[in-house]
N, C-alpha and C positions, 0 to 999 in steps of 0.2 A: 458382226462382233462388236462394233462401236455401239450399235443400238442395244445390244445385250449389256454392255458396260454401263449404259445410262440406267438400265433397269436395276443393275446390281449395286451401283454406287450408293444409293441410300441405305443399303444393308451393311456396307462395309466401310464407308468413309470414316466413320467415327472410331470403329474398333479395329480396322485393319492394321496390324502391326507385324504379323508373321505371314510370309508367303512361302509356299513350297514349290519347288521346280524340279522337274525330272523329264527325261527323254525316253522314248521307245522307238523301235524300228518297225516299219510296216512293209511287208512284202508286196511287190508289184510285178505284174507280168509285162512281157514285151521285150523285144531285143533291139528294135530300131531306135535311132536317136533323133531327137527333134531339137529345135533351137531353144536355148535356155532350159534344157532338160534338167529336171530335179531327180530323175531316176538314176541312181548310181549304185555301184557295187560297194558293199561294206559288210562289216561283221553283223550278222543278224542275231538279235538276242533270243529269238525263239528257236532257230535252227542251230545256233552255236557254230555257224559256218558263214561263208561268204554268200550273199544273195543280192539280187537287185532290189532296191528298196528306196523309201524316203524316210526321213526322221521326223517324228512328231514330238513336240514339246508341250507340256501342260503346266500352267500356273494355277494354283488353288490356294484357298484360305485354310487356316487351321481347322475350320469346321468342315472342310471337304467340299466347299463350293468352288467349282471351276471359274476362274477369272478370264483367262485367255489361252490361246494356243498358238503355236508357231510351227511352221513347216520348213524343213531344210533338206538339201540334197542328201542322198543316202550315205555319202562318204564324209560328211562334215565332222570336224573335230568338235567334240562336245563343249569344250571350254569356250570356243569362239561364239557359241550361241547365247551366252549369258548376258553380254553387254547390251545387245539389241533388245533382249527380253526385258531387262531391268529398266531400260530407257522407256519402253512402252508402258510398263506398269506404273512408273512414276508420272507419266504423262496422263494416263487415263484415270488413275486413282491418286489424287494429290494428297498423300499422307506425309506426316512429318517424320515418322520412324518406320523403317523396314528392317525386319530380321529375316534374312534369306536363309532357308534351310535347303541344302543340296547334298547330293551323294558324292562319293569319292571322285567319280569321273568328270563331274561338272564344275567343281570349284577347285582351284589349285592355289598354292602359295604364290605362284608366279603372277596370277591375274587379280589378286585381291586388291593391289594398289590401284589399278585402273578402275575397278568397280566402285571402290569407296570414293574415289575422286568424282565419279559420275554422280553418285548419290549426294555427296557433300555440297549441294547447291541450294540456296534459299533456306538454309538452316536445317535441311534434312541430313540424316546420318544413316549410312548403311551399316547394319550389323549382320553378322553371319554365324551360322553353326555349320561347320564343315567336318566331315569324317576324314581323318588323315589318311591319305592313300597308303596302301601297304608298302609301296616302293620307298616311302619315307621312313618306314619303321626302323631301318638300320641306324638312323640318326637319333633314335630314341632309346637305344639299348641301355645307356648309363642312367637315363631318367627312369626307365622301368625297373632297373635294379634297385634304385633307392626309394621308389615310390611306396607309400604306406596307405592302405585302404582303411576307411572307417569300418568298424566292426558292428556298430549298432546305430539305431535311429534311422531317420529318413535318408541319411547319406551312406547307409551301409553298402559296402562294395564299391564306393566311389572315392576318387582321389583327384587332387588338382595340383598342377605344376605349371611351368612356363615353357613355351616352345615358339621359336620364330617371332618373338615379341608379342605373342598373344596367350590367352589362357588355354591350357591344355587340360581337358577333363577326361578322365579314364574311368570306365566302368568295367568291373571284373565279375565274371560269373564262374565260380569254382567248378560247378557241375559240367558246364560246357568246356572249360579248360581241361578237365579230366578226360572228357570224351575225345577232344581233339588230340590230346597227347597219346591216349591209348590207341586211337586209330592210326596215328603216324607211326608209332612203335610197332604196331601189328603189320603195317605195310613193309616196314624195314625188315622185320623178322621174316616175312614171306620171301623177300628178295634175297636175304642172306641164305635161307633154306634152298632156294633155287641155285644160288652160287655154290653152296656146299655140295649139292647133287652133281653139278658140273665138275667140281674138283674131284669128287669120288670117281667119276667116270674117267677123267683124265689120268688119275693115279692108277686105276685098274689097267688102263691101256699101257701105261709106262711099265707096270709090273709084268704084264704079259709079254711085252717086247723084251724086257730084260731076261726073262726065263725062256724066251723063244716059244712061249705057249701060244696056242691058237687064240687070236683076239675074238671078242664077241662079235656076233653078226651085226650088220647094219653099218651105217656111215660112221667113219672114224671121227671122233671129236678132236678138236685142236684148241690150243690156247687162244689163237686169234679169233676163232669162232665163239669161244666162251666170252671173250672181251666184248665182241659185237653184240651177242645176245644180252649180256648183263647190262651194258650201257644203254641199249635200246629200252630194256624193261625199266631201268631206273629213270630214264627220261620220260617215258610214258606215265610213270607214277609221280612225276614232278618231285623227285627226291634227290636231284643232283647235288643239292647243298649238303646232303648228309652222307651219301654213299659215294665213295671215290674209288674208281678202279686204278690200280697201280700199274701204269703202262711201262714203267722203267724196270719192273721185275722180270726175271727170266720165265717165270711161270705165272699163270693166271692167279691174281690175288686182288684183294680189295680191302677197304677199311671204312669204319664209321667215324665221321667227324663229330666227336663228342661235344666240342665247343659249339659247333653250329646247332647241334640238337638242343643243348642247354639254352642257347640264345633264342631259338624258336619257341621254346616252352615259356619264355618270358611273356610272349604275346598271346598265348593260348587263352581263350575265353575273355579277351579284352576288346573293348571298343574305345578308340581314341578319337576325341572330338576337339576341334580347334574353334574358339569363339572369341570375339572382341566385345560381346555384350557384358557390361560391367555388373548389371543387376540380376542376371540369371544365376540361380543356384545350380550346382552340378546336376542335381536331380531334375530340375526343369529343363536344362539343356539336353540331357539324355532323352527325356520324355518327348521334347520337341523333335529331336532327330528320329526317334522311333515312329512318330506320327507320319513321317515321310512315306511309310509303307502304304498309307491310304491312297497315294497316287498310283502305286503299283496295282492296288485293287481296282482303281479306275481304269488302268490299262487293260486289265483282264476283262472288265466289262466291255470295253471297246472291242476287244478281239473275240469275245464269245457272244454275249447278248446282242451287241450292236453290229458285230461282224464287219469291222472296218477293213479286214484283209481276207483274201488277197484282192488287190486293186487291179482293175483291167483298163483304167484310163491311160491315155497317152500324153495328152497336152497338159502343160504345167497348170493352167488355170482350172482345168477340170479336176486335176488331182487335189488342188487347194480347195476347190468347192466340195469335193467328197470329204476331205478332212474336216471342213467347217460343219457340214451337215452332221457328221458323226460326233463332233465336239458339242453341237447343240443338243444332240440326243443324250450325250453324257451329262450335260447340264440339267436337262429335264429329269434324268435318272437320279441325280444327286438331290435335286429339289424334292423329288418324291421321298427320298430317304430321309431328308431333314424334316419334312412335314410328318411323316409316319412316326419318326422318333420323338418329335415334339409332343405328339398326342399319345405317346406311350403304346403305339400299335406294334405288335410283334412281327408283322409281315415285312419281308424284304421287298425292295422294288420289283425284283424278278417274280417273287410269289404273287405280289399284288397284280402285276401285269397279266400273269397267267390266269388269275381268278377273274379279272375284269374282261379278259378276252372271251369269256363264255357268254357275255351279254351280246345278243344279236338283234339286229333290226330286220324285220320281215316286211315285205311288200307283196300283197296278194291282189291279183286282177280278176274280177268277176264281171264279165261282160265289159261294159263301159265304166264300171265302178272300180276304184282303187282303194285298198285298205292298207294302212301302215300301222305297225305295232312293234313294240320292243318286248323281248323275252322277259319273263318274270325274274326280277332280281331277288337274290337271297339276302338275308340279314347280314351275312359276312361281306357281301359286295357293297351294301349300303353303308356299312361301317367304314369301308375304305374311302368312299366319297366324302364322308364326314371328316375323316382323318386328314384328307388332303384338301379340305375346304373347297370342294368342287360341287356344282349342282348335280343333283341326282338325275338320271336319265328319265325323260318324260315317257 
């Protein structure tokens, strides 16, 4: 990777200002433990559950060129990986200004001070664009109530305020806000309908008991059972903030917290970013953050085309070597993408590789004589060699 950095440095030393960093999890097989094992159980992003894994971090430029990768144990806290990563970037790529773009789980208000102190050496300054974690949104209620969004121009749907001593940039999408609000209210309505059905059944049993009529067949309902079913359904729907069962009442009952619902709707369709970059416009900050999705696309390439997982290695050095080989493959994939795009070619790297895979080299033996030849190349295949500045097959 150091050799790769030497090759990349002439391309990025002058223009490198923005780096993107993100992590993904890679599933790994095996149950036994070894010394300095990096295989650990953690929350796997693909499965949505606990799995044995290691964590892979990737740093790339704004143009999508991978700079370096990191390998961590599968149970590492994401925020703890940032400082070592940033130190390596500043060592390998001696730039004067770095704007770090990271997602909610990677950068926190708690570690911003340590990171900026690390970068503020030799005249360098670390700037960041951070998506405010949802758990901090409660501190922004009053700010969001008073915030006013631009209606027209390049700043439409954007607003700026201050939070935690930094610039707070908020982007608002009315259509997405309406969709989120409608979906939440529909789920609440479904749960209320379920609760009403249980109340009807309980009332019918009470009426039958009062008139000594024969109760309906089947298991008898109870208020305790209704409470249990209702609270479990509300928890599964992640709506405990809004639907409250009244455990102090004599009979099964519930209520909707209208204040909590109104507060949640303040944040619908909004993206809150924190930055200390003084010269970035709100539109630029949002565009930079949304470009972080390109790393996610790179992770999908690693897991589909390159097939980084599942990993069957056991020793830490072999796991790191496997990750390095896959990272180099991703770098080649992205260089292909950059060259094809620069020449205005419409093919994706995947389509280009599939097309070039049809070229075959044949060897024929006739007695003591050997003949070598390459299958006939099509004009489309020759265009790909031109686009990627590669010599055509002889």
